[in-house]
N, C-alpha and C positions, 0 to 999 in steps of 0.2 A: 437696350443696346448701348445707350450712352454709358451705363455703368461698366460694361465690359470693354468698351473702347477706352475708357479711362484706365481700367486695369491693364489693358494691353499695352498702354503707353509705358507701364512700369516693367514690361517684359521685353527682353532683347530679342525681337523676332528675327533679327538678322542671323541668329543661330539656327533657324529652322531650315530644313531642306526645302527646295522649291517643289511645288505641286508636280505630280507625275504628268508628263506631257501626253501620254498615250491614252487609249480607251481604258475605262475602269468598270469592271463588272462586279455588282454587289456580291453575288453568290460565289464567284470565283476569287475575287481579290479582297473584299472587305469582310465578309462573313467569317472566313478562317482566322482573321486577326482578332475579331471579337470573341470567337470560340476559344482561342488559345490564350488570350490575355485579359478579357473583359467580363465575359458572362458569369464567371465564378462569383464576382461581387456585384455586377450590374445587370444580371439577368432578371428573369421573372420572379424568382424566389428570394424574398427578403433583400431587395436591392439596397446597397449601402448609400447613405445620404439621399435616399429616395430617387436616385437617378438610374433609369433603365435604358439600355441600348438595344433591346431585343425587338423594338418596333419603332417606326418613324414618329408616331404621335408623341410617345413618351420621351424619345430621344430629343426632339425639338423643345419639349416642355421644360426640360432641365430637372434639377433636383432641389434639395434643401438650400443650396448655395446660390440658386438662380439659374439662368440659361447657360448651358455649356456648349451648345452648338449653334452658331449663327449661319444659317444657310447662305451660301454665296460668299462668306467671309471667313475662310479657314484661318488666316493669320490673326484674326481677332477672336477666335473661338477658344474658350478656356480648355476644352478637351485637348486641342492640339498642344497648348502650353503644358498641360499636365503630362501627356504621353511623351513629349519631348524633354520632360524633366527640367523645365525652365523655372518652375516655382518650387522652391526648396521644400516647403512643408506639404506639397501636393503632388509628389512624384507618383506617376501611375505607370504600371502597377507598383504598389508600395514596395520598397526594398524588402526582400525576403518572401514576397507574395507572388513573384513571377519575374520572368526575364524582361528587361526593357525592350521596347519596340525598336526595330532597326530603322535607319534613315529611309530605307525603301518603303517600309510599312507606313511611316509618317507621311511620306510623299504621296502614297496612295490615298490615305485618309484626307489629306489636304485637297487633292483633286476631287474626291467624292463629295466633300462639303462644298467646294466651290461650284460644283455642277448640280447642286440642288438636293443633296442628301437623299438620293434615290434608293428605295428599298425594293426595287424590282417589282413594284406593284403589290407587295405584301405589306399590309398595315396591321397584322396580327403578330403576337409574340412568337419568337423563334421556338420551333418545336424540337424537342430533344431527339437526338439520333440514337439508334439502337447500337449498343456496344456490348461485346461478349469477350471474355478472356478466361483462359484456364491454364493452370500449370500442373502438369502431371509428372510423376516420377516414381522411382523405386530405388531401394538401397539395401545395404546389408551392414550389420555391425557384428564384429567378432570380438570376444572378450576372453582373455586368459587370466586366471587368478580368481579373485573374489567377484563373481558375476553379480551377486546381490548388492554388494557395496557400490559397484558401478551404476546399477539401476537406481539406487537410492540417491546418489550424488548427481547423476546426469539427468534424471527424470526421463530416461529413455530405456526402451527394451532392446535387448540384443536380438540378433537374428534378422530375417528378412522383413521388410516393411515397405509400404508404398501407397499410392493413391493420388488424390488431388490435393496438393499443398495449398492451392489457392484457386478459387473460381469466383467470378463476378460477372454480373450482367446489369445493364441499365437501359432504359428506353421509355418510350411513350406507351400508355394504354389507350388514351384518346387525346384530343386537343388540350385538355385541361388536367390530365392525370399522368403522372410519371411513376416509375418504379425503379428501385435498385435492390440488388441482392448480392450477397457474397458469402463465402464459407470455405471450409476445407474438410477433408476426411483422410486420415492416415490409418490404414489397416496395419495391424501389428504393433501400433503404439497406443491404441484405444484413445485416439485424439480426433475429435470432430466438432464442427460448429456450423451454424447457418444463421445469417442475419438478413432481414428484409425491411424495406420501407416503401410505402405507397403514399405519394403526396398529391393532394387535390388542391388546385388553385382556389384561393379565397374560401377554403373550408378547413384544411388541416392535414393531418397525416396519421397513419398507423404504422407501427414498427414492432418488431418482435424477433424472436430467434431462440436458439438453444446452443449450449456448449457442453461438451463432456471431455474430460481428460483423466489420466490415471497417474498416480504417484506410487512408486514401489518403495519397499523398505528392506533393509538387510535383516535376514532371519537369524543372525548370530547375536550373542550377548556381549558382555565385556570380556576382557582377557586378563589373565594373571599367570605370570611365569611360574609361580610356585605350585600351580595345580596341574593335574594330569587328567584329561587334556587341559590345555591352557585357555581354550575357548570352546563354547558349546553352540550348536546350531540345531534348529528344529527340522531343517530340510523342507520347510513349507514355502509358500509363495505369497507373503504378505503384501497387500497393496490396497489402496483406497481409490475409488472412483468418485470424482467430483462432478456434479451436474448442475446446470443452471438453465432455466427456461423463462422467458419473459414475453409480455405483450403490453404495448402502450398505445393509447389513443390520445392524440393531441388535437384540440379544437383551437384553430387560429384564424378567426374571422375578424374583419374590420369592425371596430366599435364593440367587440365582445371581449369579455375577460379571456385570457389564455388559460385553457383548462387541460389538465393531463389526468387521465385515468389509467392506472397500471396495475399489473399483477406480475409477481416474480416467484419462482419456485427454485429453491436451492436444496441440494442433496449431497450426502456423503455416505458411501456404502463400501464395506470391505473389512479388511483386517490391517491394523497398523501396529508396528512394533513400538513398545514403550521402553524407556530407560529405567523404569522401576524394576530392576532385574531381581530374579529370585536367588535364594540361598543355595550355595554349594559348599560342601565340607568333606573332609578337612583340607586346608584350613577354612575357616568361616569366611566366605567371600560371596557377595551378591553379584554374580556374573551370569546366571542362567537366563536366557532370553524370555521376555514376557510379552504378551500380546493383548490387544483389545479388539473385539469384534464391534463394528460401528454400524449403526443404522440411524441416520438423522434426516429430518425433513423440516424445511422452513418455508412457510407460505407468507408472502408479503403483499399487502394491498396498499396502493398509493392513490391519493387524490391531491392534486396541486392546482391552485387557482391564483392567478395574478392579474392585476389591473392597474393601469395608470389613470388616475382620476384627479383632475384639477391640480396637476403638478405633484400629486401624492402617488407613491408606488405602494400598493397594498398586495400582500401575498398571504395565502393560507396553505399550509402543507400538513397533510394528514397521513400517518403511517399506522397500519395495524398488522401485527405479526403473530402468526401461530407457529409454534415450534414444538417438535416431538423428537425425543432421543431415546434409543434403546440400545444400551451398550453391555458388553460382557467382557470383564477383565479376567485373565488367567495368569497366575504367578506360581512358580514352583517354590514351595516353602520348606522342602526337605529333600536333599539330594546328596547322598554319599557317593563320591565319584568312583567308588568301587563297584557301584551298581550301573547297569546299562541305561538307566533312566531315572527320573525323579520318583521319590517315594510318596510325595504328597503335593497336592495343588490346593491353592486357595482360589475360589471362584467368587467374583462379585458381579451380580447382575443388577442393573439399575435402569430405571426409566425416569424420564423427566419430560414434562410438557408445560408450556405456558402460553398465555395469550397476553400480548403486550401492545399497547397503543400509545401514540403520541401525536399531539397537534400543536403546530407552531404558527403563530400569527406575527407578521412583521410589517412595519410601516416605515417608509423613508420619504424624506422631502428635502429638496434644496430650497431653503427659505430665501437665501440670497446667493449671489454668485460665490460668496466667500463663506457661507454657512450651510451645513447639511446636518440634519438630525435623523436619528433612527431609533426605533423601539421594537421590542419583541417580547413575546410571552409563550412559554412552552408548558403544557400539561401532559404528563405521562403517567401510565399506570401499568401494573403487571400483576397477573393472577396465575400462580404456578403451583404445580404439585409433582411429587416424586415418589418412587418406591425403590427399595433395594433389598437384595438378598445376598448375604455373605456366608459362605460355607467352606469347609475343608473336605477333601476327599483323598483317600489313600489309593495307591496304585498297586499293581501286581508286584512291584519292586519293593514294597514296604517291608521293613524288618519285622513288623508285627501284623497279625491279621486285623482287618478293619474293626472287628468287635472291640478290641482293646487298644487300638492304635492311636486314640486321641488322648491328649493330656487332660488332667483334671482342672478344677477351678483355680484360677490364678492369672497373673499378668501375662504369662506366655502360653496360656491355654488356647486351644483351637476355639474359634468363635463362630457360632451359628446365629447370626443376627439377621433380622428381617423387619421390614416395615412397609405397610401399605398406606400410611398416613404421614406424609411430609408435605407441609403447606407453606407457601410464601406469598404474601401480599405486599405490594409496594406502590407508593404514589409519590409524585414529585411535581413541584411548581417552580418554574424558573422565569424570572423577568429581567429584562436588560434595557438600558438606555445608552445611546452613544451619540457622539457629535464629532464634527470636523469643522474647524473655523480657521480662516486664513485671510483676514482683511489687511494684514501687513504684507509688505513686499518681501518676497523670498522666504516667508515663514509660514508654516502650517502647524496648528495645534490640534490634537485629536485625543479622545478619551472616551471612557464609558464606565458604567456601574452595572453589576449583575448580582442578583440575589437568588439563592437556591435553597428551597426547603424540601426535604424528602423524609419519608416515613416508611419503615419496614416492620412487618410482623411475621414471625415464623413459628411453626408448631410441628412437633414430631412425636409419634407414638411408636416406640421400637420394642420388639421382643428379643431378648438376649438369652442365648443358651451357651454355656461354657463346657468344653470338654467333649461333648457328644451331641448329635442332633436330637437325641431323645432325653437330654437332661431337662430338669425342671425349668420352665420359662420364667424369666424375670422381666417385668415391665419397666420401661424407662420412658417417662414423659418429659419433654423439654419444650420450652417456649422462649421466644426472643422478641423484644421490642427495641427498636432503634430509631431515634429521631435525630436528624442532621440539619444544621443550618450553616450556610456558607455565603459570605459576601466577598465580592471581588471588585477592586477599583483599578482601572488602567488609565494611563495618560502617556502622551508622547509628543515630541516636538521635533520638527525637521526644518533645517535652515539651509538655504542654497545661495546665500548672498556672497559667499567667498568665491573668488575666481576658480572655476573648474572644480569646485569642491561641494560636497553635500555632507552635512553633519546632522546626526540625530541622537536623541536620548529618549528612553522609554522607561517607565516604572510600573510596577504591579504590586498591589497589596492584596492579601487574602486573609480572611478571618473565618475560622471554622469552629463550631461547637457540636459535640455529639453526646447524647444521653443514651446509655446502653443499660438495659435491664434484661436479665435472663434467669430462668428458674429451671430446676431439674428435680425430678422425683425418681428414686431408685427403689424398686420393690415397694412402692407406696410411701417411702420415707423421704423427706426433703434432704437433698445432698448439696444443693447449690441455690443460693438466693443472692445473685450479684446485682448491684446497682451502682454504676460508675458514671463518671463524667469525664469527658476529654475535650481538650481545646487545642487549636493550632493556629499559628500565625506565620505567614510567608511574606517576606520582603524581597523584592527582586528589582534590580536596576541593570539596564543595558544601555550602553553608549557606544557610538562608532562613527566612522566617517568613510567616505570614498573620494578619492581625488585623482585627477588626471592633469597634472601640470604640463605634461608634454603629450602630444597627440598619440604617441605609441606606447604610453605607460599608464596603467591604472593600478592604483594602490588602495586597498580597502582593509579595514581592521575594526574589530569590536571587542569590548570587554563586558562580561556579564557576571554579576555576583548575586547570589540569592541565599537567604538564610531562612530555615524553617524550624520553628520551636514548637514542640508539642508537650502537653502535660496531661497526666492521668491521675485521677483520684477517686476513691470510693466515696459515695455519698453517706450521710448518716443512716440511710435505710439499708445499706449493704449488710448482708448477713452471710458472707462467704465463710467457708470453714476456716478455722484458725483465728488468730487475732486480727483486728481491723487493719487492713492494708497488707496482711500477710498472704502468702500463697501466690501462685501464678495466675493471672499476670499482674495482680494488684501491687506487687512489690515494686513494679516499674513506676517511677514518679514522673520522669520527663525524658525527652530526647531532643537533641539539636543536630541539625544537618546543615553544613555550610559548604557551598559550592562556588568555585571560581572557574571561569571559562574565558579563554583568550583565543582569538582567531585572527590571523593576518594572511592576506593573499596579495600577490603581485602578478599582474598580467602585462606582458610586453609583446610588442610586435617589432622584432629586431629588424625585419625586412618585410617587404610586401608579401612575401611567400612564407614567412617564418614567424610563428607565434608560440609563446611559451607561457606557462602558468606555474606558480609556486604557491603552496599553502602550508601553513603551520597551525595546528590546533593543540591546545593544552586544556586539560580539565583536572580539577582536584576537588575531591569530596571528602569531608571529615565528618565522622559520626561520633557523637558523645551521648552517653546514657547515664541518667541519674536514677538511683533506686533507693528504696527504703530498706531499713534493717529487717531481716527475716530470721526468725528463730527456728532452727532445726534441732534435731536431737541425735546424739551418738548412742545407738541402741546396743553397742558392744559392752556398755557398762551397765551396772545395776545399782541404783536406778539409772535410766538414761540421762546422759549429761547434755544440757542445753548448749547449743553452738550457734553463735551469730555468724551465719554464712549465707550470703556475703554481707559484710558490714555496709552500713549506709554510706553513700557517697556518689561521686561522679567518676566514670571511667571513660577512656578512649575506646569506644566500641569497635572502631575500624576506620580505615581510610582507603581511598581509591585514587590512583594517579593514572594519567594517560597522556602520552605524547603521540601525535599523528603528523607525519610529514607526507606531503603528496606533491607531485610534479607532473606536468604534461608538456608535450612538444608536438606541434603540428607544422609540417614542412611540405609545402607544395613545390617539389623540386622542379617540375615543369608543369605545363598545362595538362599533361597526361599522367603524371606520376605524383602520388601523394603518400606521405608517411604520417602516422599518428602514434604516439607513445604516451602512456600514462602509467604512473607507478605510485605506490604508497608504502609507508612503513609505520607501524603502530607498536608502541611499547607501553604496556599497561601492567598495573600491579594493584591487587586487592588483598588487603590483610585485615584480620579481625583479632579482637581480644579473645585469646583461646584458652585462658586459664591453664597454660602449660601443657595442653594436650599435644603430643608430638604428631598426631595425624592431621591437625589443622595448621597448615602452612600457607604462606602467601600464595595466591594465585597470580603468578608472575610469568610473563612471556612476551614474545614478539610475533608480529604477523607481517609478512611481506607479500606484495602482489605487483605484478606487471602485466599490462595488456598493450600489445603493439599490433598495428595493422599497416598494410601497404596495398595500395590500389594502383594499377597500371593499365591505362587504356592503350592497347597496342595499336589499334586503328579504329576507324569509325564503327567497325563491326565486332571487335574482339576486346574483352576486358579480363584482367586477371586480378585476384585479390588473395592475400595471405594474412593470416592473423595468428598470433601466438600469445598465450596466456600462461602465467606462472604464478603460483602462490605457495607460500610456505609458512607454517606456524610451529612454534615450539612452546608449549605450555605444560611440559612435563613437570610434575610437582615432586620436590625432594621430601617425600614422606615415607621413605623405605623403613624408617624406624617402626612405624605402625603397620607396615606391610600392606598399605593401601595403594593400588596402582591407579591413582587418579591422574587426570590431565591427558593431553594429547599432543602429539607431534606428527606433522604430515608434510609431504611435498606433492604438488599436483601440477603436471604439465599438460597443456592443451594446445594442439596445433590444427589449423584449418587452412586448406588451400583450394582455390576454385578458379574456374575459367568459364566464361559464357560467351557465346558467339551468336550474332544475329544472322540467321540463315536466309531470311527473307523479311520483307516489311511486316509480316504477320507471324513469323515463327522464329524462335530462338531456342538454343540448347545450352544447358549449364552442367558442369561436372564438379563434384565436390569430394574432397578427401579429408578425413579427420583422424586425429591420433590423440590418445590420452594415456598418461602414465601417472599412477597414483601409488604413493608409498607412505606407510604409516608405521614408523619404528616402534611406537608405544604399543602396538598390537602384535609385535614380533613378526611382522610381515603377513599376518593372517588376513588382513584387509586389503592387501596390495592387488592391483590389477593393471593390465595393459589392454587397450581397446583400439581397434582399427575400424573405420567406417568409410564407405564409399556410396555416393548418391548421384543419380543422374536425373535431370528434369527437362521437360519440354514445355515451353511457354508459347501458347497460341493466342493471338488477339485478333478480333474482327470488329471493325467499325462500319456502320452503314455508310457506304460510299456516296450515295445520293443524299447530300445534306439539304434538307428541305425546310421550307417555312410553311406554317399552316396555310392551307389553301393555295400553296405555291406548287409549281411543277417540280417533279423529282429530277 
C-alpha cells in the first residue's frame, strides 16, 4: 500500500469527482460500467497485464503492475487514477479502445471501493450474457445496357435478392464455456458464410466456418470498329464460385505450449472469361471471347506450436498442402465474320496436382533490454504432376469438311499434342538470423541475413501430331534441372533524438546465382542441350523522416533507389543449336533495372474539426539490355547471306514513369454532420524499344478517382448517409497505323444514399438506394450500362436482460 500511496502523491486527486453519496448496487450500478468499458480487456479471457475485474478475489489481487484497488481508499486506488485519465500513459480505456468514463461513473466506482468492493456475494467470474442479433433484408437491381459488364465490375447479380445480411449470437454454454457465431446468407447473390468459436476456460477453443461467393464475367470479347459486328458475345453465363471451409483447434493451457491444429479447404468452380481472345477475320483480329472451365481444390493442414521457455520464444509451424486442378480452355482459332459462328476451336484440357509441405522453426530472445536476436529455418518441398491434351475441332460452319480441314505439317499447322507424364520436384532450404540493438539513447539499429537454396527437376514426355489427329505421332522428351542460391542482407537505423522528428535509413543487398540445364529430344534426335549460368545483384537504399514541429502538422517523406544487375552466359558444356551464345535466349548477355521512388505526405489539422492530407508519389524505372552478336541469314539470296542482326551492344529496352497525387479532407461540420472526401490522380507511361514496329506504342494515360461521403445524424434515432464515387481512365493507344484497338477509356459513376431509424431499443430499419453509370468509349458504347438498386433491411437485437453472475440470482 505504501507504494501506491507514494504514487498517489504524484497524482492530482483534486481533479477526481467526489464519491457518489447515495446507495450503490453492484449489479445495477457497477457491473454495467465493467461490461461497457472494462471486461473486453480485463475479463476472464486473456486479461491485459494480468488484471481481472470479473470477480472480487482477482480484482483485489491486482495485476502485473501491483495492486490496483485498495479497499476503502478510492482516492489512492490506481484504478480510479487510470479511469479518470490522470496518468498520461495509463488512460483507461486506452484512446481508441473505448469511450472515457463519465464523472458520474467514476463517482459510483469511488463509492463502491470506499464501501468495501462488494461483489454482491458473488466471488466467481462474471458469466457472459446471451446476445442475439439478426439483420434481414431484400432488394432489387435493374440494369439497362451491358448486364454482363455490370456483374463483372460490381460483383453483384441483377434482379431480386435478399436474406440475412448479418446474424450473430453469443452466450454461455456452462459456467466455463462460451460460444460465439456469426454469418450471412444472400439468396440471388450466391453469397453466404458462417463462423463459430467455442471457448473453454483454461483449456482452449475450437473455431471453424465456411464461406462461398460468386464472381461473374462478361461473356463478350474485344471490340474493333473495322469488323462487322464490332464485338462478339457467346450469350452464356460465365461465373466462378469461390468456396472456403476451415476448422481449428487451439490448446491454450497454463504451462503448456500453445498448440493449433487446423484444416482448410479452398475451391474454385465454374467458367471464367479469359482475355486470350480468338481470331476473327477479315481483318485478322483476336477479339472472339474465350473461356476456361475451372475445377480446383486445395486441402491445407496446419500444425503450430509455440512456447516461452526461460525468456526464449520458440515456435514451430508446419503446413502441408494438397492441390488438384482440372481445367478446360476453349478458343476460337478460325472465324470468318461472314459465317454465323466460328469455324474452328482449339481445346486444351489440363490437369495438375501437387503435394507441398513446409516447416518453419523460429527462435527469439531478448538478451538485454537493448538487444533482441532471432533466427529461423524453413524447409519446403513439392512433388507435382500434370497432364494435358491440345486438339483442334472443326464446326458445322467450317469452309471444308473435317476430313480435309486441318493444315499439314508446319509452324501454323493444327496441333494435336498430349502428355500423361509431366513431373516436377522441388526442394528449398531457407535460414535467417536477425537482431535489434539499441543501447544508445534515441537510436535503434536492426538487421539480418538470409540464405536460400532451392532445387528443381522437371520432366515431360509429349506426343505431338501435326495437321490431323491421325497423323504419325512424334515423341518429344524434355528435362530441366535448376539450382538457385540467394543471399540477402538487410540493415536499418532509426534515430529519434531530434525534436519532434524521427529519421530512418535502410539498406538491402541481394546476390543470386542460377544454374540451368535443359535437354530435349525430338523424334529421338537431340535438338536442345542447354547449360547456362545466371547471376543477379540487387542494391537498395531507403531513407526518410517524419516530423511534427507544430502540433497540427505532420510531414513525412522518403526516397528509395534500387538497382538490379543480371547477367547470363552459356557454360562450356552448352550445346545449343547454332554458334556458342547464339539463338534465343543465349544471345542475351545482361540486363540492368534502375528504380527511383519518392513519396512526400503532409497531414494538417487546420481546426479541431478539419483535417487534410496531401500525398505525392513518383516512380521511375529504366530497363537496359545487353546482348551478344547473333548471325542470321537472308534466305532470299543464293547462297543465303549472313546478317548480323542485331549487332552486339546495349540498348535502352524500356522505361516506366509514374506520378500519383492524392488528397483527402475530413470535416466534422457539427457533432452530427461529417464530410469526408478523398481523390487521386495518376499519370503513367510505359514505353519499350520497339524496333520501329508501329503497333508497339507507349502505354500512356491518366487515371482519376474521387470518393466522397456525408453522414448526418438527424436525431438520436435517425441517421442519413450519402456517398459518391467517380473514376475515369484514358489509356487509348495511338496505334491506328497497325489497326490494333488496344487500350481502354472509361468513366464510372457510383452513388449510394441511405437512411436508418431506430424504431425501438431492439429494432431498427434501414433504406438504401444505389445508382451506377458506366461508359467505355473504346468499346463504342457496347460495354455501357446504367444500374439502379434499392434495398431495405431490418435489424433486430436481443440481449439477456437479467445480467447474472455465476451462482448469483437473475
